[in-house]
N, CA, C and O of each residue as an XYZ file, in Angstrom:
296
protein
N      23.082    -31.151     -6.587
C      22.763    -30.062     -5.696
C      22.406    -28.818     -6.495
O      22.859    -28.637     -7.625
N      21.586    -27.965     -5.890
C      21.123    -26.756     -6.565
C      21.632    -25.514     -5.853
O      21.903    -25.523     -4.653
N      21.751    -24.457     -6.626
C      22.145    -23.165     -6.066
C      20.928    -22.256     -5.969
O      20.038    -22.299     -6.818
N      20.901    -21.442     -4.935
C      19.908    -20.381     -4.789
C      20.660    -19.075     -4.986
O      21.814    -18.952     -4.576
N      20.013    -18.102     -5.611
C      20.645    -16.800     -5.806
C      19.704    -15.704     -5.336
O      18.489    -15.797     -5.509
N      20.271    -14.676     -4.745
C      19.507    -13.535     -4.261
C      19.076    -12.679     -5.451
O      19.883    -12.374     -6.330
N      17.815    -12.300     -5.472
C      17.311    -11.445     -6.543
C      17.791    -10.010     -6.429
O      17.744     -9.263     -7.406
N      18.250     -9.614     -5.252
C      18.708     -8.242     -5.027
C      20.168     -8.053     -5.428
O      20.485     -7.187     -6.244
N      21.061     -8.870     -4.851
C      22.497     -8.646     -5.067
C      23.133     -9.675     -6.008
O      24.245     -9.461     -6.489
N      22.443    -10.785     -6.274
C      22.983    -11.796     -7.173
C      23.882    -12.821     -6.495
O      24.345    -13.756     -7.149
N      24.139    -12.669     -5.207
C      24.960    -13.614     -4.441
C      24.290    -14.995     -4.477
O      23.073    -15.099     -4.321
N      25.091    -16.062     -4.686
C      24.537    -17.422     -4.763
C      25.108    -18.309     -3.661
O      26.206    -18.071     -3.159
N      24.341    -19.337     -3.294
C      24.770    -20.316     -2.289
C      24.081    -21.635     -2.586
O      23.057    -21.673     -3.268
N      24.651    -22.718     -2.069
C      24.085    -24.048     -2.288
C      22.872    -24.254     -1.397
O      22.869    -23.831     -0.241
N      21.850    -24.898     -1.924
C      20.656    -25.217     -1.148
C      21.070    -26.063      0.050
O      21.876    -26.984     -0.083
N      20.518    -25.752      1.215
C      20.871    -26.460      2.437
C      21.900    -25.705      3.260
O      22.061    -25.978      4.450
N      22.592    -24.765      2.647
C      23.548    -23.925      3.365
C      22.868    -22.610      3.742
O      21.859    -22.238      3.143
N      23.419    -21.906      4.733
C      22.830    -20.618      5.106
C      22.915    -19.616      3.958
O      23.798    -19.697      3.103
N      22.005    -18.702      3.960
C      21.984    -17.644      2.950
C      23.330    -16.904      2.958
O      23.830    -16.532      4.020
N      23.907    -16.695      1.782
C      25.244    -16.115      1.684
C      25.244    -14.593      1.667
O      26.264    -13.977      1.977
N      24.128    -13.978      1.314
C      24.118    -12.517      1.223
C      23.525    -11.900      2.490
O      22.932    -12.587      3.322
N      23.701    -10.603      2.607
C      23.198     -9.882      3.779
C      21.902     -9.122      3.475
O      21.446     -8.338      4.308
N      21.312     -9.336      2.316
C      20.071     -8.647      1.944
C      18.932     -9.117      2.857
O      18.902    -10.281      3.256
N      18.006     -8.228      3.188
C      16.860     -8.661      3.996
C      15.997     -9.645      3.209
O      15.928     -9.573      1.982
N      15.344    -10.558      3.912
C      14.510    -11.560      3.247
C      13.315    -10.932      2.546
O      12.877    -11.424      1.505
N      12.795     -9.873      3.094
C      11.644     -9.217      2.486
C      11.666     -7.743      2.850
O      12.361     -7.322      3.774
N      10.896     -6.977      2.109
C      10.834     -5.552      2.394
C      10.211     -5.324      3.766
O       9.307     -6.053      4.174
N      10.698     -4.312      4.470
C      10.107     -4.037      5.782
C       8.641     -3.649      5.642
O       8.254     -2.976      4.687
N       7.846     -4.074      6.586
C       6.413     -3.755      6.569
C       6.227     -2.272      6.858
O       6.841     -1.715      7.767
N       5.360     -1.646      6.057
C       5.048     -0.235      6.275
C       3.760     -0.134      7.070
O       2.838     -0.929      6.892
N       3.712      0.844      7.938
C       2.504      1.076      8.711
C       1.465      1.758      7.832
O       1.777      2.710      7.117
N       0.225      1.267      7.886
C      -0.869      1.838      7.106
C      -1.149      3.259      7.584
O      -1.227      3.512      8.787
N      -1.298      4.181      6.641
C      -1.617      5.570      6.966
C      -3.063      5.824      6.569
O      -3.419      5.746      5.393
N      -3.886      6.127      7.556
C      -5.300      6.398      7.300
C      -5.552      7.874      7.070
O      -4.622      8.680      7.063
N      -6.814      8.224      6.884
C      -7.201      9.610      6.674
C      -7.318     10.330      8.009
O      -7.809      9.770      8.989
N      -6.864     11.575      8.036
C      -7.039     12.399      9.226
C      -8.420     13.044      9.161
O      -9.079     13.007      8.122
N      -8.851     13.624     10.257
C     -10.135     14.341     10.250
C     -10.111     15.451      9.206
O     -11.116     15.705      8.541
N      -8.976     16.104      9.065
C      -8.839     17.181      8.075
C      -8.968     16.637      6.654
O      -9.617     17.258      5.812
N      -8.352     15.473      6.375
C      -8.484     14.846      5.055
C      -9.952     14.568      4.749
O     -10.427     14.833      3.645
N     -10.658     14.036      5.730
C     -12.071     13.688      5.530
C     -12.895     14.942      5.259
O     -13.770     14.935      4.393
N     -12.622     16.014      5.994
C     -13.357     17.268      5.789
C     -13.114     17.832      4.398
O     -13.989     18.487      3.831
N     -11.938     17.585      3.848
C     -11.581     18.150      2.545
C     -11.988     17.301      1.351
O     -11.742     17.700      0.212
N     -12.600     16.148      1.570
C     -13.067     15.346      0.442
C     -14.152     16.109     -0.312
O     -15.065     16.672      0.292
N     -14.039     16.119     -1.634
C     -14.969     16.887     -2.473
C     -16.424     16.482     -2.295
O     -17.323     17.307     -2.459
N     -16.660     15.229     -1.965
C     -18.033     14.720     -1.952
C     -18.693     14.787     -0.585
O     -19.812     14.299     -0.428
N     -18.048     15.367      0.395
C     -18.629     15.422      1.736
C     -19.985     16.131      1.736
O     -20.923     15.669      2.385
N     -20.094     17.246      1.013
C     -21.350     18.007      0.986
C     -22.497     17.178      0.412
O     -23.611     17.201      0.934
N     -22.216     16.451     -0.660
C     -23.254     15.621     -1.285
C     -23.687     14.526     -0.321
O     -24.875     14.220     -0.213
N     -22.722     13.934      0.381
C     -23.024     12.856      1.312
C     -23.944     13.359      2.422
O     -24.893     12.676      2.806
N     -23.665     14.533      2.925
C     -24.468     15.076      4.007
C     -25.894     15.397      3.552
O     -26.830     15.312      4.347
N     -26.065     15.763      2.287
C     -27.381     16.130      1.768
C     -28.175     14.930      1.267
O     -29.330     15.089      0.872
N     -27.600     13.754      1.272
C     -28.236     12.566      0.708
C     -27.699     12.376     -0.688
O     -27.577     13.344     -1.439
N     -27.376     11.151     -1.052
C     -26.763     10.944     -2.362
C     -27.299      9.710     -3.041
O     -27.766      8.766     -2.403
N     -27.217      9.747     -4.353
C     -27.609      8.610     -5.171
C     -26.455      7.638     -5.326
O     -25.364      7.850     -4.798
N     -26.717      6.571     -6.060
C     -25.721      5.519     -6.254
C     -24.442      6.054     -6.895
O     -23.347      5.724     -6.440
N     -24.556      6.868     -7.937
C     -23.389      7.399     -8.625
C     -22.540      8.246     -7.675
O     -21.310      8.206     -7.716
N     -23.218      9.009     -6.823
C     -22.495      9.840     -5.865
C     -21.747      8.993     -4.844
O     -20.633      9.336     -4.450
N     -22.353      7.886     -4.412
C     -21.691      7.001     -3.450
C     -20.440      6.386     -4.077
O     -19.389      6.304     -3.441
N     -20.571      5.955     -5.338
C     -19.419      5.367     -6.035
C     -18.313      6.412     -6.163
O     -17.144      6.104     -5.929
N     -18.665      7.636     -6.527
C     -17.678      8.704     -6.665
C     -16.999      8.987     -5.325
O     -15.787      9.194     -5.275
N     -17.773      8.998     -4.244
C     -17.209      9.237     -2.915
C     -16.208      8.147     -2.553
O     -15.117      8.438     -2.063
N     -16.574      6.904     -2.792
C     -15.688      5.783     -2.471
C     -14.400      5.882     -3.284
O     -13.316      5.644     -2.753
N     -14.506      6.227     -4.555
C     -13.310      6.377     -5.397
C     -12.442      7.536     -4.902
O     -11.214      7.457     -4.943
N     -13.072      8.597     -4.440
C     -12.354      9.738     -3.879
C     -11.558      9.322     -2.641
O     -10.387      9.673     -2.500
N     -12.198      8.578     -1.756
C     -11.541      8.093     -0.536
C     -10.398      7.151     -0.903
O      -9.306      7.246     -0.343
N     -10.648      6.248     -1.838
C      -9.629      5.299     -2.267
C      -8.405      6.032     -2.833
O      -7.270      5.671     -2.522
N      -8.631      7.050     -3.656
C      -7.529      7.807     -4.247
C      -6.702      8.496     -3.161
O      -5.473      8.515     -3.231
N      -7.369      9.053     -2.171
C      -6.661      9.742     -1.087
C      -5.808      8.747     -0.290
O      -4.667      9.050      0.058
N      -6.356      7.564     -0.002
C      -5.589      6.547      0.741
C      -4.394      6.062     -0.061
O      -3.315      5.862      0.498
N      -4.571      5.866     -1.385
C      -3.448      5.440     -2.220
C      -2.341      6.487     -2.196
O      -1.158      6.159     -2.117
N      -2.748      7.754     -2.266
C      -1.779      8.860     -2.237
C      -0.975      8.850     -0.931
O       0.239      9.054     -0.944
N      -1.654      8.614      0.184
C      -1.000      8.642      1.487
C      -0.142      7.410      1.750
O       0.761      7.460      2.585
N      -0.405      6.306      1.052
C       0.300      5.053      1.315
C       1.246      4.633      0.184
O       1.510      3.442      0.015
N       1.755      5.586     -0.585
C       2.716      5.272     -1.655
C       3.998      4.755     -1.074
O       4.928      4.437     -1.816
């Protein structure tokens, strides 16, 4: 027979028996936080986008948006 052990608390139990520890099975799901209208207005590249932009500007805009979303969803 084999033992299973919890990675959080170290509690062990035999395979086939109920889990011995009270730790949650997985981290609770977090709700995704998107950009607000104010966040979008404050993006540095908004002016360039409105005036027409080249490929480099589009890539920079996407990276800007990605950075803001990462910041909000830490």
